[in-house]
Backbone as a chain_set.jsonl record, in Angstrom:
{"seq": "XXXXXXXXXXXXXXXXXXXXXXXXXXXXXXXXXXXXXXXXXXXXXXXXXXXXXXXXXXXXXXXXXXXXXXXXXXXXXXXXXXXXXXXXXXXXXXXXXXXXXXXXXXXXXXXXXXXXXXXXXXXXXXXXXXXXXXXXXXXXXXXXXXXXXXXXXXXXXXXXXXXXXXXXXXXXXXXXXX", "coords": {"N": [[27.887, 28.664, 53.679], [25.498, 30.782, 53.639], [24.345, 32.625, 52.558], [21.843, 33.13, 50.165], [22.659, 32.364, 46.786], [25.636, 34.394, 46.61], [28.712, 35.141, 44.985], [32.155, 33.958, 44.89], [34.888, 35.055, 43.657], [37.895, 33.577, 42.944], [39.417, 32.475, 44.91], [41.467, 31.257, 47.638], [42.249, 28.253, 49.474], [44.898, 26.673, 51.21], [46.97, 23.763, 51.492], [48.467, 23.533, 54.731], [48.812, 21.856, 56.921], [47.688, 21.641, 59.135], [44.981, 20.623, 59.708], [42.203, 20.487, 57.112], [40.477, 22.844, 55.652], [36.845, 23.259, 55.615], [34.285, 23.392, 53.893], [30.637, 24.367, 54.428], [28.005, 24.341, 52.2], [24.508, 25.711, 52.758], [22.766, 26.902, 50.887], [22.225, 28.434, 47.1], [24.826, 29.608, 45.585], [27.67, 30.476, 44.051], [30.795, 29.722, 43.054], [33.796, 30.703, 41.532], [36.511, 30.331, 39.709], [38.683, 29.504, 41.475], [40.979, 27.847, 43.986], [41.03, 25.175, 45.672], [43.21, 23.98, 48.076], [43.293, 20.542, 50.069], [40.262, 20.517, 51.13], [37.185, 20.252, 52.004], [33.918, 19.898, 50.394], [30.684, 20.779, 50.779], [27.575, 20.244, 50.321], [24.287, 20.641, 52.795], [22.084, 19.237, 54.049], [19.877, 18.565, 56.494], [17.169, 17.771, 57.713], [15.849, 18.553, 60.291], [17.376, 20.586, 61.211], [18.741, 22.237, 58.669], [16.081, 22.854, 57.133], [15.825, 23.241, 54.141], [17.06, 22.775, 50.941], [19.916, 22.855, 49.531], [19.786, 24.542, 46.376], [20.986, 25.213, 42.928], [24.005, 25.421, 43.19], [26.687, 26.408, 42.041], [30.58, 25.118, 41.259], [32.604, 26.728, 39.246], [35.229, 26.334, 36.4], [37.44, 25.93, 38.43], [39.814, 24.908, 40.457], [39.567, 21.677, 42.761], [41.257, 20.333, 45.283], [40.274, 17.651, 47.32], [40.194, 16.199, 50.895], [41.218, 14.439, 53.85], [38.538, 13.251, 53.197], [38.309, 12.509, 50.08], [36.38, 14.122, 48.269], [33.654, 15.817, 46.904], [30.531, 16.306, 48.427], [27.32, 16.227, 47.871], [24.392, 16.635, 49.396], [21.223, 15.771, 49.207], [21.344, 18.17, 47.129], [19.819, 20.59, 44.655], [20.2, 20.657, 41.698], [23.397, 21.266, 41.674], [25.889, 22.288, 40.064], [28.829, 21.266, 38.534], [31.559, 22.801, 36.501], [33.371, 22.727, 34.368], [36.117, 21.814, 35.803], [38.865, 21.181, 37.614], [39.183, 18.508, 39.231], [41.28, 16.97, 41.545], [42.515, 14.165, 42.979], [39.659, 13.574, 43.576], [36.24, 12.897, 44.182], [33.059, 13.211, 42.959], [30.222, 13.13, 44.985], [26.659, 12.008, 45.473], [24.379, 11.877, 47.578], [21.757, 11.312, 50.202], [20.563, 13.424, 52.673], [20.649, 13.412, 56.024], [18.694, 12.515, 57.6], [17.163, 10.613, 60.132], [14.933, 8.526, 58.353], [14.923, 8.047, 55.761], [12.83, 7.994, 54.104], [11.845, 10.395, 53.788], [14.029, 11.935, 52.913], [15.664, 12.501, 50.377], [17.674, 11.479, 47.748], [20.252, 13.425, 45.988], [19.551, 15.563, 43.448], [19.286, 15.974, 39.895], [22.672, 16.836, 39.315], [24.847, 18.256, 37.913], [27.608, 17.689, 35.252], [29.938, 19.068, 33.536], [32.576, 19.367, 31.713], [35.078, 18.124, 32.984], [37.69, 17.58, 34.63], [39.238, 15.306, 35.982], [41.838, 14.076, 37.827], [44.598, 12.566, 38.872], [43.443, 10.177, 39.838], [42.322, 7.243, 41.292], [40.288, 5.414, 41.801], [36.212, 5.835, 41.648], [34.932, 8.392, 39.839], [32.736, 9.21, 40.168], [30.029, 8.829, 42.46], [26.933, 7.641, 43.087], [24.25, 7.721, 45.205], [21.033, 6.499, 47.464], [18.898, 7.825, 45.456], [19.95, 9.388, 43.75], [20.999, 11.663, 40.703], [22.192, 11.792, 38.422], [23.826, 14.316, 35.444], [26.621, 13.335, 33.15], [28.911, 14.966, 30.819], [30.121, 16.624, 28.164], [33.857, 17.798, 27.188], [34.666, 15.855, 29.522], [36.854, 14.229, 31.203], [39.109, 11.605, 32.478], [41.824, 10.857, 34.342], [43.261, 11.973, 31.825], [41.748, 10.577, 30.021], [39.054, 10.656, 27.992], [37.996, 8.281, 27.321], [35.456, 5.425, 27.944], [34.452, 6.671, 30.433], [31.934, 5.758, 31.841], [33.044, 3.158, 33.691], [33.767, 4.371, 35.68], [32.187, 5.305, 37.345], [29.978, 4.929, 39.876], [26.896, 3.899, 41.185], [23.802, 3.345, 43.039], [20.856, 1.083, 43.13], [18.571, 2.893, 42.959], [19.775, 4.859, 41.64], [20.245, 7.574, 39.263], [22.267, 7.996, 36.388], [23.525, 10.123, 33.63], [24.707, 10.189, 30.398], [24.376, 12.026, 27.877], [23.64, 14.968, 26.722], [20.777, 17.108, 25.314], [22.175, 19.194, 22.801], [22.548, 20.951, 22.627], [23.406, 21.918, 25.078], [21.608, 22.313, 27.587], [20.067, 23.038, 30.792], [19.72, 20.7, 33.28], [16.219, 19.42, 33.852], [15.001, 22.125, 35.865], [14.086, 21.607, 39.332], [11.709, 21.095, 41.48], [10.529, 20.545, 43.908], [10.934, 20.562, 47.206]], "CA": [[27.394, 29.348, 52.582], [24.426, 30.521, 53.896], [23.384, 34.261, 52.233], [21.626, 32.923, 48.444], [23.232, 33.446, 45.266], [27.063, 34.893, 47.015], [29.423, 34.48, 44.274], [33.047, 34.178, 45.562], [35.902, 34.626, 42.9], [39.201, 33.653, 43.077], [39.533, 32.655, 46.213], [42.405, 30.224, 47.581], [43.235, 27.618, 50.239], [46.351, 26.12, 50.514], [47.199, 22.81, 52.769], [49.157, 24.437, 56.321], [49.259, 21.227, 57.855], [47.031, 22.137, 60.271], [43.734, 20.504, 59.386], [41.766, 20.798, 56.656], [39.511, 23.531, 55.304], [35.924, 22.765, 55.337], [33.037, 24.159, 53.393], [29.339, 23.797, 53.937], [26.898, 25.189, 51.855], [23.454, 25.178, 52.628], [22.272, 27.655, 49.827], [22.839, 28.668, 46.269], [26.255, 30.407, 45.421], [28.574, 30.449, 42.976], [32.782, 30.259, 42.888], [34.555, 31.216, 40.075], [38.27, 30.38, 39.345], [39.064, 29.712, 43.015], [41.86, 27.088, 43.987], [40.892, 24.695, 46.309], [43.395, 22.275, 48.396], [42.726, 20.051, 51.238], [39.23, 21.281, 51.627], [35.931, 19.265, 52.024], [32.679, 20.878, 50.395], [29.579, 19.897, 50.89], [25.76, 20.699, 50.504], [24.168, 19.966, 53.735], [20.766, 18.769, 54.588], [19.754, 17.824, 57.294], [15.213, 18.014, 57.608], [15.345, 19.264, 61.242], [18.03, 21.851, 61.46], [18.43, 22.788, 57.474], [14.924, 22.632, 56.01], [15.808, 23.768, 52.971], [17.536, 22.059, 50.118], [20.502, 23.9, 48.941], [19.581, 24.657, 45.289], [21.765, 25.746, 42.047], [25.462, 25.63, 43.862], [27.749, 25.874, 41.409], [31.391, 25.312, 40.922], [33.067, 26.853, 37.995], [36.721, 26.827, 36.439], [38.005, 25.797, 39.78], [40.984, 23.786, 41.061], [39.32, 21.519, 43.985], [41.74, 18.452, 45.967], [39.868, 17.639, 48.746], [40.555, 16.257, 52.106], [40.673, 13.25, 53.655], [37.527, 12.435, 52.768], [38.478, 12.29, 48.657], [35.193, 13.845, 47.675], [32.952, 16.702, 47.218], [29.399, 15.599, 48.701], [26.175, 16.831, 47.439], [23.739, 16.069, 50.357], [20.155, 15.828, 49.322], [21.047, 18.977, 46.518], [19.371, 20.415, 43.664], [20.634, 21.284, 40.554], [24.24, 21.287, 41.718], [26.658, 22.112, 38.803], [30.782, 21.32, 38.28], [31.717, 23.468, 35.333], [35.298, 23.102, 33.635], [36.563, 21.925, 36.622], [40.234, 20.357, 37.729], [38.965, 17.484, 40.505], [42.449, 16.354, 41.832], [41.944, 12.658, 43.546], [38.916, 14.421, 44.281], [35.256, 12.261, 43.068], [31.52, 13.165, 43.299], [29.028, 12.037, 45.739], [25.294, 12.575, 45.615], [23.603, 11.424, 48.735], [20.821, 11.579, 51.042], [20.922, 14.358, 54.081], [21.067, 12.512, 57.635], [17.256, 12.26, 58.493], [16.977, 8.894, 60.098], [13.844, 8.437, 57.816], [15.35, 7.942, 54.61], [11.708, 8.575, 52.632], [12.112, 12.141, 53.846], [15.691, 12.771, 52.734], [15.905, 12.917, 49.421], [18.848, 11.827, 47.066], [20.685, 15.062, 44.96], [18.746, 15.565, 41.475], [20.327, 17.211, 38.812], [24.004, 17.411, 39.717], [25.643, 18.415, 36.13], [28.941, 17.663, 34.969], [30.721, 19.669, 32.363], [33.626, 19.486, 30.519], [35.792, 18.462, 34.326], [39.033, 16.796, 34.429], [39.774, 14.248, 37.059], [43.416, 13.985, 37.477], [45.476, 11.473, 39.94], [42.506, 9.252, 40.468], [42.354, 5.668, 41.416], [38.848, 5.047, 41.812], [35.361, 5.994, 41.223], [34.92, 9.816, 39.045], [31.384, 9.703, 40.51], [29.494, 7.914, 43.201], [25.445, 8.237, 43.431], [23.622, 6.957, 46.085], [19.492, 7.182, 47.868], [17.974, 7.986, 44.384], [20.209, 10.609, 43.036], [20.707, 11.676, 39.848], [23.245, 13.583, 37.696], [24.404, 14.172, 33.689], [27.803, 14.043, 32.945], [29.341, 15.233, 29.401], [31.128, 17.476, 28.081], [34.618, 17.511, 27.365], [35.185, 15.715, 30.839], [38.339, 13.267, 31.31], [39.765, 11.081, 34.292], [43.344, 11.125, 34.073], [43.871, 12.522, 30.338], [41.458, 9.834, 29.181], [37.617, 10.435, 27.988], [37.375, 6.579, 27.012], [35.388, 5.009, 29.094], [34.186, 7.116, 31.649], [31.169, 5.067, 32.978], [33.592, 2.412, 33.931], [34.529, 5.155, 36.929], [30.724, 5.455, 38.064], [29.73, 3.782, 40.72], [25.454, 3.904, 41.769], [23.226, 2.155, 43.557], [19.695, 0.759, 41.751], [17.994, 4.078, 43.034], [20.311, 6.095, 41.45], [20.383, 7.731, 38.24], [23.186, 8.989, 35.32], [22.941, 10.682, 32.14], [25.933, 10.412, 29.982], [24.498, 12.726, 27.092], [21.846, 16.245, 27.195], [21.149, 17.73, 24.017], [22.821, 19.485, 21.895], [22.302, 22.986, 23.622], [23.687, 21.848, 26.451], [20.722, 23.091, 28.556], [20.564, 22.563, 31.965], [19.18, 19.854, 33.872], [15.361, 20.257, 34.328], [14.528, 22.501, 37.712], [13.19, 20.782, 40.646], [10.433, 22.293, 42.528], [10.119, 19.642, 45.071], [11.324, 20.702, 48.237]], "C": [[25.906, 29.4, 53.4], [23.832, 31.862, 52.815], [23.058, 33.675, 50.444], [22.44, 33.739, 47.328], [24.951, 34.226, 45.943], [27.548, 33.946, 45.737], [30.552, 35.081, 45.182], [34.088, 34.083, 44.183], [37.067, 34.598, 43.718], [39.939, 33.815, 44.382], [40.547, 31.47, 45.997], [42.361, 29.374, 48.773], [44.003, 26.857, 49.987], [46.813, 24.916, 51.675], [48.467, 23.668, 53.435], [49.276, 23.216, 56.708], [48.859, 20.979, 59.391], [45.496, 21.286, 60.684], [43.437, 20.868, 58.057], [40.54, 21.801, 56.481], [37.639, 22.703, 54.828], [34.443, 23.717, 55.216], [31.591, 23.86, 53.132], [28.261, 24.79, 53.476], [25.117, 24.834, 52.243], [22.186, 26.041, 51.689], [22.38, 27.892, 48.367], [24.041, 29.685, 46.148], [27.221, 29.602, 44.214], [29.869, 30.47, 42.983], [33.022, 29.457, 42.04], [35.686, 31.091, 40.065], [38.963, 30.456, 41.076], [39.868, 27.813, 42.94], [41.559, 26.675, 45.151], [41.724, 23.772, 47.093], [43.181, 22.092, 49.672], [41.809, 20.479, 51.877], [38.091, 19.895, 51.206], [34.768, 19.913, 51.646], [31.667, 19.543, 50.273], [28.234, 20.334, 51.008], [25.359, 20.341, 51.491], [22.347, 20.223, 53.745], [20.536, 18.599, 55.278], [17.873, 18.355, 57.935], [15.265, 19.129, 59.204], [16.102, 20.185, 61.444], [18.744, 22.634, 60.204], [17.527, 22.505, 56.753], [14.939, 22.484, 54.832], [16.883, 22.846, 52.212], [18.362, 22.729, 49.182], [20.229, 23.605, 47.435], [20.709, 25.998, 44.719], [23.468, 26.258, 42.893], [26.399, 25.298, 42.257], [29.397, 26.195, 41.407], [31.907, 25.386, 39.317], [34.456, 27.262, 37.696], [37.201, 26.688, 37.427], [38.882, 24.628, 40.406], [40.237, 23.278, 42.667], [40.587, 19.74, 43.785], [41.173, 18.737, 47.314], [41.106, 16.846, 49.759], [40.525, 14.806, 52.513], [39.985, 12.008, 52.982], [37.43, 12.138, 51.297], [37.366, 12.634, 47.949], [34.598, 15.549, 48.11], [31.343, 15.995, 47.298], [28.051, 16.47, 48.514], [24.593, 15.747, 48.209], [22.022, 16.426, 50.0], [20.283, 17.462, 47.81], [20.202, 18.88, 45.755], [19.276, 20.858, 42.595], [22.003, 21.727, 40.807], [25.296, 21.512, 40.386], [28.572, 22.08, 38.656], [30.86, 22.031, 36.732], [32.992, 23.793, 35.149], [36.252, 23.059, 34.74], [37.627, 21.247, 36.587], [39.59, 19.479, 39.574], [40.158, 16.511, 41.063], [42.674, 15.066, 43.084], [40.879, 13.348, 44.272], [37.515, 13.42, 43.208], [34.119, 13.218, 43.622], [31.117, 12.565, 44.084], [27.698, 12.21, 45.719], [24.455, 11.209, 46.496], [22.159, 12.13, 48.646], [21.387, 13.077, 52.044], [21.178, 13.577, 55.272], [19.2, 12.759, 58.282], [17.496, 10.808, 58.389], [15.614, 8.36, 59.551], [14.421, 8.73, 56.682], [14.169, 8.712, 53.689], [11.731, 9.806, 53.179], [12.711, 12.463, 53.457], [15.735, 12.096, 51.427], [17.131, 12.894, 48.817], [19.206, 13.572, 46.709], [20.245, 14.354, 43.847], [19.639, 16.769, 41.032], [21.447, 17.624, 38.495], [24.182, 17.391, 37.927], [27.003, 19.326, 36.576], [29.715, 18.165, 34.283], [31.84, 19.863, 31.666], [34.881, 19.647, 32.566], [36.588, 17.713, 33.727], [39.592, 16.267, 35.917], [41.0, 13.792, 37.089], [43.821, 13.099, 38.973], [44.519, 10.979, 40.511], [42.91, 8.052, 40.198], [41.459, 5.37, 41.76], [38.341, 6.152, 41.087], [35.946, 7.928, 40.71], [33.478, 10.807, 40.326], [30.884, 8.692, 41.54], [27.881, 8.207, 43.405], [24.782, 6.487, 44.359], [22.372, 7.531, 47.043], [18.942, 7.915, 46.476], [18.465, 9.312, 43.59], [20.466, 10.36, 41.542], [21.946, 12.867, 38.932], [23.574, 13.164, 36.196], [25.609, 14.413, 34.271], [27.805, 14.426, 31.711], [30.086, 16.267, 29.221], [32.647, 16.892, 27.679], [35.477, 16.74, 29.17], [36.374, 14.267, 30.242], [38.587, 12.637, 32.834], [41.389, 10.615, 33.512], [44.005, 10.884, 32.381], [43.054, 11.68, 29.597], [39.816, 10.279, 29.4], [37.2, 9.545, 27.501], [36.843, 5.851, 28.615], [34.92, 5.17, 30.53], [33.343, 6.513, 32.388], [31.814, 4.049, 33.781], [33.826, 3.091, 35.848], [33.177, 5.856, 37.394], [30.441, 4.361, 38.942], [27.814, 4.067, 41.346], [24.609, 2.913, 41.997], [21.85, 1.729, 42.768], [19.038, 1.782, 41.884], [18.309, 5.09, 42.482], [20.166, 6.457, 39.714], [21.415, 8.446, 37.466], [22.947, 8.612, 34.09], [24.124, 10.556, 31.441], [25.53, 11.403, 28.897], [23.016, 13.704, 27.359], [22.134, 16.895, 25.839], [22.043, 18.979, 23.893], [23.522, 20.596, 22.397], [23.284, 22.924, 24.309], [22.457, 22.523, 27.22], [20.52, 22.35, 29.671], [19.601, 21.646, 32.16], [17.708, 20.348, 34.173], [14.95, 20.566, 35.511], [13.527, 21.874, 38.154], [12.523, 21.542, 41.329], [10.192, 21.941, 43.268], [11.228, 20.449, 46.35], [12.375, 19.715, 49.192]], "O": [[25.277, 28.397, 53.735], [22.679, 31.753, 52.398], [23.936, 33.797, 49.59], [22.727, 34.908, 47.068], [25.321, 34.81, 44.925], [27.217, 32.804, 45.417], [30.44, 36.059, 45.921], [34.088, 32.988, 43.622], [37.313, 35.226, 44.747], [40.674, 34.694, 44.83], [40.694, 30.825, 44.959], [42.534, 30.257, 49.613], [44.098, 26.279, 48.904], [46.992, 25.343, 52.816], [49.272, 24.325, 52.776], [50.435, 23.246, 57.122], [49.388, 20.431, 60.359], [45.004, 21.348, 61.811], [44.289, 21.605, 57.561], [39.564, 21.567, 57.195], [37.403, 21.861, 53.962], [33.811, 24.401, 56.022], [31.181, 23.318, 52.106], [27.771, 25.731, 54.099], [24.619, 23.741, 51.97], [20.977, 25.839, 51.799], [23.126, 26.931, 48.178], [23.945, 30.683, 46.862], [27.299, 28.455, 43.772], [30.23, 31.642, 42.886], [32.78, 28.286, 41.746], [36.18, 32.079, 40.608], [39.582, 31.379, 41.604], [39.517, 26.884, 42.212], [41.687, 27.54, 46.018], [41.288, 22.622, 47.049], [42.927, 23.011, 50.451], [41.993, 20.872, 53.029], [38.199, 18.958, 50.416], [34.359, 20.656, 52.538], [31.671, 18.349, 49.977], [27.921, 20.861, 52.075], [25.962, 19.288, 51.7], [21.673, 21.219, 53.483], [21.354, 17.684, 55.379], [17.702, 19.393, 58.575], [14.797, 20.268, 59.205], [15.477, 21.033, 62.081], [19.353, 23.655, 60.522], [17.781, 21.928, 55.696], [14.181, 21.679, 54.291], [17.593, 22.152, 52.94], [17.878, 23.187, 48.147], [20.414, 22.433, 47.108], [21.128, 27.013, 45.275], [23.826, 27.427, 43.04], [26.621, 24.247, 41.655], [29.703, 27.381, 41.534], [31.745, 24.542, 38.436], [35.007, 28.175, 38.311], [37.747, 27.774, 37.626], [38.429, 23.542, 40.766], [40.225, 24.058, 43.619], [40.736, 18.803, 43.0], [41.421, 19.626, 48.13], [42.327, 16.819, 49.602], [39.97, 13.971, 51.8], [40.244, 10.881, 52.561], [36.437, 11.458, 51.035], [37.032, 11.872, 47.043], [34.883, 16.249, 49.082], [30.954, 15.257, 46.393], [27.94, 17.48, 49.209], [24.028, 14.727, 47.813], [21.567, 17.408, 50.586], [19.154, 17.838, 47.494], [19.581, 17.827, 45.616], [18.276, 21.525, 42.329], [22.181, 22.771, 40.18], [25.334, 20.509, 39.675], [29.295, 23.074, 38.727], [30.076, 21.624, 35.875], [33.624, 24.764, 35.564], [37.113, 23.932, 34.849], [37.707, 20.526, 35.592], [39.664, 19.949, 40.709], [39.963, 15.297, 41.015], [43.082, 15.461, 44.176], [41.055, 13.708, 45.435], [37.606, 13.231, 41.995], [34.291, 13.904, 44.629], [31.458, 11.385, 44.17], [27.663, 13.228, 46.41], [24.107, 10.079, 46.154], [21.598, 12.889, 47.856], [22.514, 13.568, 51.981], [22.291, 13.052, 55.269], [18.852, 13.164, 59.391], [17.802, 10.055, 57.464], [15.046, 7.645, 60.376], [14.468, 9.947, 56.505], [14.338, 9.626, 52.882], [11.364, 10.439, 52.189], [12.516, 13.662, 53.254], [15.876, 10.877, 51.526], [17.879, 13.854, 49.004], [18.603, 14.584, 47.066], [20.391, 13.212, 43.412], [20.25, 17.762, 41.427], [21.616, 18.518, 37.666], [23.715, 16.659, 37.055], [27.389, 20.294, 37.232], [30.718, 17.458, 34.379], [31.827, 20.822, 30.895], [35.266, 20.669, 33.132], [36.438, 17.212, 32.612], [40.267, 16.901, 36.728], [41.262, 12.963, 36.218], [43.153, 13.185, 40.004], [44.454, 11.165, 41.726], [43.613, 7.693, 39.253], [41.805, 4.5, 42.56], [38.907, 6.992, 40.387], [36.958, 8.516, 41.093], [33.293, 11.899, 40.865], [31.409, 7.583, 41.435], [27.682, 9.25, 44.028], [24.801, 5.258, 44.282], [22.424, 8.695, 47.44], [18.383, 8.95, 46.838], [17.735, 10.092, 42.978], [20.277, 9.254, 41.035], [22.281, 14.051, 38.901], [23.597, 12.003, 35.787], [25.909, 15.121, 35.232], [26.697, 14.325, 31.184], [30.696, 16.797, 30.149], [32.81, 15.676, 27.778], [36.522, 17.099, 29.713], [36.501, 13.659, 29.179], [38.318, 13.091, 33.946], [41.737, 10.185, 32.412], [44.803, 10.071, 31.913], [43.318, 11.734, 28.396], [39.283, 10.305, 30.51], [36.039, 9.608, 27.097], [37.356, 5.746, 29.729], [34.917, 4.365, 31.462], [33.598, 6.493, 33.592], [31.169, 3.876, 34.815], [33.981, 2.433, 36.877], [33.234, 7.014, 37.808], [30.634, 3.159, 38.757], [27.926, 4.747, 42.366], [24.567, 1.839, 41.396], [21.828, 2.137, 41.607], [18.572, 2.035, 40.773], [17.656, 6.132, 42.529], [19.975, 5.505, 38.958], [21.555, 9.618, 37.816], [22.502, 7.605, 33.54], [24.963, 11.02, 32.213], [26.576, 12.023, 28.704], [21.923, 13.445, 27.862], [23.227, 17.161, 25.338], [22.515, 19.61, 24.839], [24.693, 20.96, 22.507], [24.13, 23.816, 24.253], [22.731, 23.713, 27.373], [20.731, 21.138, 29.668], [18.638, 21.618, 31.393], [17.609, 21.47, 34.669], [14.553, 19.703, 36.294], [12.432, 21.613, 37.656], [12.865, 22.657, 41.725], [9.454, 22.673, 43.928], [12.351, 20.819, 46.008], [12.686, 20.066, 50.331]]}, "num_chains": 1, "name": "protein.A"}
């Protein structure tokens, strides 16, 4: 996805046994009411090849079943949002891009996870690393239960997860850094 602010509605991918679909996002965009099977969704940030961080990418009311990677990967993204989605055996990973110098390659910032259902999960629903930050709230659940979601979040010491936001459900603060 190269064109900034592209909106994709009612798109469907199916597992046809010929390998998985890959969607690499390099700008902001909005997927609404899509059904993705056997897919690898990834925001891409490689300082030397893709010098700008993907910003304001949104998945809304989508069904997503990842491929063998089992995840949606937000590399150094800013304000990615997953809202009202069903994530089937698919976790969310916040990480950095691929710059050999980690100090020049920040983690994902302000991942916004609101009202999602993780289903058929045997492991974590969220993994954060390299200074990534996420908000998990709303009517989110794992395998039908909203209890103890924090038990299914893994993060390194440099990353942060928030389990509440203001009652108005304001978006996380805008990040202005590159």
